[in-house]
N, C-alpha and C positions, 0 to 999 in steps of 0.2 A: 350258696348265697353269695351275691356282688354285693359288696360294701357300695354304697352311695356316697357322693362326695358331700362334703360338710359345706354349706356355705354361712359362714362367720361375717365375712366381709362385704362380701357381694349378694344383690338379690338374685334369687334363681328365677329365670324367665318361666313363666307358666301361660298354657292355652287351655282353653276347652273344647279344642277339636279332637273329634270320636272317630273321624271316618277319612279315609283320603276322598280327595277332591282335584279333578282336573277339568279343563275348559281351554281347549288348543285351537286359536285361529286356524284356518284353512292355509294359509300364507304366511312364512315368517319373512320379512325383509330385512337384508342387512344394509346398515348405514351406509351412505356414499361419500359422507363427507365425515373428519373426525370430531365434530360437533353435532351431528342430526340423529343421536340417538333416539332422543325423543321423537322425531318425525319417523323413523325407521318404525318405534313401536306403536305408533298412531296408526302408521299404515298397515301394520300387522293386525292390530286389532279391527280396524273398519273391513279386513278381509272376510272377517266371519259376519258380516253385518250387510255389506255392500260390496259385490264382485267387481265393479270396473269403479275405481276411485282416482284419485291424482298421484301421479309420480311426486318423488323427493324433489325435482327439480320444481313440478308446476306448485307444489305447497311453498317451497322458498320462495318462487317468483310471486304467487299471488297476496302472501300476508308480507311481502319485503322482510324477509327473516334474515339476519345477520350472524356472523359465526360467534355464538355464546350458547351458555345453558340455557335451556326452556325449561319452565317449571309449570305446574298444573295452572297456578295463576296466570301467567303469560298464556297458555293455551286456550283458557276460558276468555281472557281479556281480547285476544284475536279472533274468537269465534270460530276455531276453526272446526271445532265440531257441533257446529250448530244445529245441523239437520240429524243429529243423534242422541240417544237416551244416554246422557253421560252424568258420571258422579265424579267428582273435582275433590282432590284432597285438600284444596285450599278452601273447601265449603265446609269440612269437617271440624268440629271442636277441639275432638279427640279421635283418635283410631286406634285399634290393635288389629292385630294379625287374625283374629277370630272373626272378625267382621270382614276383612279382605276373604278370607275361606266363604264366608256366607255369599260375598256378592259374587264369589265364583260360582257355588253351588247355585244359585240364581240366574245363571247364564249369563254373568257379565264377563267379558275378556279383561284381563288385568295388566295393567304396566304399574311397576314400583319404581321409583326412583330412591337412589341410596347412596352412601358414600364409596360404593364399591368404583373405584377408578374416578373419585371425586364425586361429580352430580352427573351419574350413570342411571339410565334408564334401561330396564330389561323387561321381557314380558314373561309373566308368571304362567307356566303350564299345568303344574299341579303342585301338592300339597299332598304326600304320603304318609300314614300314618302307620306306623308297624305295631303288630300285635294288639290292636286295640288301645294303644297307651297315648295319652296326650302330653307326653313329654317334649318338648322342644329339641333336648339334646339327642332325640333318636328321630324323631321326623323330619322327612327332606324334602327339600323344595327343588322343582325342576325349572329353570328360567332358558328362555331364547335370550342369549347376548348378541344384539345386533352389531356390536363392535367386531366381535370375532366370530360372527356369521353361525355359532354355533350351540349347541345347548350346554349350560353348567348346573350342576347339581350342589347343593348347599345344604347344611343342616339348617333348620329352622332357627335354632337358638342362635347360630352365627350370623344370621341375616337380620335378625329382632337387633341385635348388637351393631349393625351397621346401617338400619333403616331410619337414617336421619338425613333430611333435606339440608344440603350443602350451605343452603341461602335461608336456613330457618331463622336466623337472627334479623334479618330483614323482611322477610314476608310472613315471619310467624306460622310456619307449617313446617310440623315437625317430623313426619313419616306423609311425604307425599305418594301420590297416586293417581290414576285415571283409571275409571270402570267405564267400558262402552257395551252396550245390548242393542 
């Protein structure tokens, strides 16, 4: 029998996710500049909804984007995704990863922003539950990381601990995401 870790000082993360869920957009786009992870992720999500959409240069030019991090509030304000069914993190009073998994199960493509590389967006491809267990210390997430143009696997527990908006004090969004269907 494996002894569980005692949680005496810190609270253990918990979820109610009972089964694996994945939803991968058909195309995954590498970011073309050091600040365009949000744009690359948006392009990836949209590839699952519309086959011929804008290039990174067209998005930057059409919306007069400048080098800086962009959060869900910025994307919404700029109206970049006005033609799509979108759920923005900035519109949520509170969010849990369970809700994100439910959005994915309902057919939404998901991008999440976290403190990985400061304010960094990645496309969530799947949440994998092992042995029917809903323990974030064993459940694994797979992301597409547009900066490295590669896949990244992380324990759900690890991600929950870094899933914080770097601009949360200013914009009051603590766990930012964008979901597109």
